C-alpha positions, 0 to 999 in steps of 0.5 A, spaced: 540 505 434 539 504 441 545 507 445 549 502 449 551 503 456 558 506 456 561 504 462 566 498 461 565 492 465 570 491 471 571 484 472 571 484 480 565 489 480 558 486 481 551 488 480 547 489 487 540 488 487 537 490 494 529 490 495 527 494 500 520 492 500 515 489 496 517 482 498 513 477 503 507 482 502 503 486 497 505 493 497 511 498 499 515 496 492 522 499 492 528 496 489 535 498 489 540 497 483 547 498 484 554 498 480 560 501 483 558 508 484 551 508 481 545 507 484 538 507 481 531 506 485 525 502 481 518 504 484 517 508 491 511 505 494 507 505 501 503 499 504 497 500 508 497 498 515 495 491 518 489 491 523 494 491 529 498 497 527 493 501 531 493 509 529 498 508 523 496 511 517 501 509 512 507 504 512 513 506 507 520 503 506 526 504 510 531 508 506 537 508 511 541 504 506 539 510 500 541 515 505 548 512 507 549 512 499 546 518 497 552 521 493 551 514 488 543 515 487 542 517 480 534 517 480 528 514 481 524 510 475 517 508 476 513 503 473 506 505 474 501 510 478 498 505 484 499 507 491 504 501 492 509 504 487 508 511 488 505 513 495 512 513 499 515 518 494 513 525 498 516 522 504 522 519 500 524 525 496 524 529 503 531 526 504 533 524 497 532 530 492 533 526 486 530 526 479 523 522 478 522 518 471 515 516 469 510 515 463 505 521 462 499 519 467 503 516 472 507 523 472 500 526 473 498 523 479 505 524 482 505 531 481 498 532 484 501 528 490 507 533 490 503 539 489 499 538 495 506 538 499 509 544 496 514 539 493 513 540 485 519 546 485 524 542 488 523 535 485 526 534 478 521 530 473 521 527 466 516 524 463 518 518 459 515 515 452 515 507 451 521 505 447 525 511 450 531 510 455 534 514 460 542 514 462 543 514 469 550 513 471 552 506 469 545 504 467 540 505 462 533 504 463 528 503 457 521 504 458 517 498 455 509 498 454 505 493 458 498 493 461 495 493 468 489 496 471 491 503 470 494 506 464 501 507 462 504 502 466 511 500 464 516 494 464 523 496 464 529 493 461 535 495 465 542 495 461 548 494 466 555 493 465 554 485 467 548 484 463 540 486 462 535 486 467 528 485 465 523 488 471 516 487 469 513 492 474 505 490 475 503 487 469 498 483 465 498 481 458 491 484 455 491 483 447 484 488 447 486 493 452 480 499 453 486 504 452 492 504 448 495 498 445 497 491 447 503 489 451 510 490 447 511 482 446 516 483 440 520 488 445 520 482 450 522 477 445 528 482 442 531 482 449 530 475 449 534 474 443 540 478 445 540 475 452 537 477 459 541 476 465 535 476 470 528 477 470 524 480 475 517 479 474 510 480 478 508 474 482 501 477 485 497 472 481 502 466 480 498 461 484 492 462 479 491 458 473 490 460 466 490 467 462 488 473 466 482 476 462 482 482 458 479 488 461 474 489 456 470 483 458 468 487 464 464 492 459 460 487 456 458 485 463 456 492 465 452 493 459 448 487 461 447 489 468 445 496 466 440 492 462 437 488 467 437 494 472 433 499 468 429 502 473 434 502 479 439 508 481 446 504 480 452 505 484 458 502 482 464 502 487 471 501 484 478 502 485 480 510 484 486 508 480 482 504 475 481 509 469 479 503 464 474 501 469 471 508 470 471 509 462 467 502 461 462 504 466 461 511 463 460 508 456 455 503 459 451 510 462 452 514 456 449 508 452 443 507 457 442 515 457 444 516 464 448 521 468 454 520 471 456 523 478 464 521 480 464 521 488 470 520 493 476 524 494 481 520 490 476 518 485 475 525 483 482 526 483 485 521 479 479 521 474 480 529 473 488 528 472 486 522 467 481 527 463 485 532 463 491 528 460 486 525 455 486 518 458 479 517 459 473 520 454 467 522 457 461 524 452 459 531 453 453 532 458 454 525 461 458 528 467 454 532 472 456 535 479 453 531 485 450 537 488 445 537 481 444 529 483 437 531 485 435 534 478 434 527 475 430 521 476 434 516 480 433 511 474 437 515 470 443 516 474 449 512 476 454 514 481 461 512 481 465 511 488 470 509 492 469 504 498 470 497 494 474 495 499 470 497 505 474 503 507 471 506 513 472 513 510 470 512 503 464 514 500 460 508 499 462 506 507 459 513 509 453 512 505 452 505 508 452 508 515 448 514 513 454 519 514 454 522 507 452 529 506 449 528 499 447 521 498 443 516 502 442 509 500 434 508 498 431 501 497 431 498 490 438 502 489 443 497 485 450 497 488 455 494 484 462 492 487 467 492 481 473 489 485 475 483 489 477 484 496 484 485 498 486 479 503 485 482 510 479 486 507 474 481 507 470 483 513 470 490 512 467 489 505 462 484 508 460 489 513 458 494 508 454 489 504 450 488 510 449 495 511 447 496 504 442 490 504 439 492 510 437 498 507 433 494 501 439 495 496 440 490 491 448 488 492 451 485 486 458 482 487 459 477 481 463 478 474 464 485 474 472 485 476 478 482 472 485 482 475 491 487 473 496 481 474 499 476 470 496 469 471 501 463 470 500 462 463 501 470 462 508 469 466 510 463 462 509 467 455 514 472 458 519 467 460 518 464 454 520 470 450 525 473 455 529 466 456 533 469 462 539 466 465 536 467 472 529 468 475 528 473 481 521 473 483 518 480 486 511 483 488 508 478 492 507 474 499 512 468 500 507 463 497 506 467 491 514 468 490 514 460 490 509 459 485 513 463 480 519 460 482 515 453 480 513 457 473 521 459 472 523 452 473 518 449 468 520 454 463 527 451 463 531 456 468 535 451 472 533 450 480 540 453 482 539 460 478 532 461 481 533 465 487 527 467 492 529 474 496 527 477 502 527 485 503 534 487 505 537 482 502 543 484 497 543 480 491 550 480 487 550 478 480 555 477 475 555 474 468 555 467 470 553 468 478 548 470 482 548 469 490 545 473 496 551 476 500 549 480 505 543 484 508 542 492 509 537 495 513 530 494 511 523 494 513 517 498 515 517 505 517 510 507 520 507 514 518 502 517 524 500 523 522 506 528 521 510 523 524 515 519 520 518 513 524 517 516 531 512 510 532 516 503 533 514 496 535 514 499 543 509 504 542 505 499 537 505 494 543 503 499 548 497 501 543 495 494 543 496 493 550 491 499 551 486 497 546 486 490 549 486 491 557 485 499 558 490 503 563 490 505 570 493 511 572 495 512 580 497 519 582 500 521 589 504 527 592 510 526 596 514 530 600 521 529 598 524 532 604 520 528 609 519 522 604 511 523 607 505 522 603 501 528 602 496 526 598 493 520 594 493 515 592 488 517 587 486 512 581 483 513 574 481 508 570 480 508 562 478 502 558 479 498 564 472 498 568 466 503 568 468 506 575 461 507 577 459 500 577 466 497 580 466 502 586 468 496 591 474 494 586 476 501 586 476 501 593 480 495 594 485 497 589 486 504 592 487 500 599 492 495 595 496 501 593 496 505 599 499 499 603 504 498 598 506 506 598 506 506 606 511 500 606 516 503 602 516 510 606 516 506 612 522 502 609 525 509 608 525 508 600 527 514 597 528 512 590 521 514 586 523 509 581 523 503 586 516 506 589 513 506 582 515 499 581 512 497 587 506 500 586 505 497 579 507 490 581 502 490 587 496 493 583 498 488 577 498 482 582 491 484 585 488 486 579 490 479 576 487 475 581 481 479 582 479 480 574 484 475 570 486 482 566 493 486 565 491 493 564 497 498 563 499 501 570 502 508 570 504 511 577 505 518 577 508 521 583 508 529 584 513 532 588 512 538 593 
């Protein structure tokens, strides 16, 4: 018999649902559930920086609200092991030392992250099984089996004092998964019969018609491609986390008598964890170290590598640019991209494909990928089973959330019961109502090296200005007592013009600055801030008239 939530309903209290990330974007998933003195957090993901975030390594959610209410936070429950759902954990756990609950493979990947940062001893962790529940304050969270592009993905039934919330996590309906069992549709139906207050479902593929294809269909495609390319070395690029995809590549390799090399740091890490925990089956003698690759004929080898998204530092990109220390691309190699470009990565992927093609490689980009997210018909199936009173679409850009809102309405959820939330919104639910009542601090926190949050919009704007226009540094030495120019002004240019080819321009710029400084000194201006401002304005006006450019101008005054 399942244990019920113990806390009685206070008729005046409402459940608060606060997304801190994962809306209006792909990634950075994090949602807060709060009732009176209890808070639980679902997922703790990162996002990767956009092109205009120069020098930024990662983007994580702003957890100011959680730090302000740390005494209420009971734990973090994780749906699956992708970076956009677990990547922020090492940063968040520094400030919120609370227990983490996840399934076996997900926890294995999390523990590797924590181990790299020496945080395993300080972080309480519990591995959960499907069908198992954990009581956290006044909440009870049940882990439900789903399918995704990584094994051990889970949905949650969150039992609260005001009703049951079903959170799907990232999911698809796969009746023939490569590893494990199909999604637990009977449990979703059972919850629906008992009554579900709100459904929070994955919106990523809500704009795509039909059903999502089974991961197993990719295996047949690999068999065909291996048959067609018997006389070529095969290199397959895919996501490091897609263990089932790697399993199928290994199956085809074994079938056609090929040795397999795993290359790419993240690929080696994830496949090593999956192999150790029993989530991948590698026939004995199939896997070889990259150092021994030259011991086998090229047509008897397969490389499984990272770099399917054109990432500059990933293994395939380094091979394409002749920067990889152990693998060179040869004319005649067959290179299979087993993924679709994430929006925004198309240009980088095209660049890598062009570099590979120029080396004489055969690039195969079709029919070797299926999505890990539910399409419209899969979502309709979940809605028909769960029968929620309210629909709160999550995980996706605004257009994806709107597409799911349409599906919810088609499936009988009244329009007034469908709510599109934004990051930071406070959604308050009671058994009979749902409304947005306010906002909390939310948004991206930028990670640059070891610095977390020390780079903001102003620094980014400066970096963009430097990247677009360069910088001019003006250095001069003043005698503060006599208010006299002792040395300079000297002008240094970086990223603006090549000085040796622009001597006339730099001489004129020097004259402009010199005149501006001497005017200030003649007027007995002693405020150095004012002198710097005059230098900046006069030089900026000159350069704009001469070049129609706006470099950053940095005056430096030294005192003697």
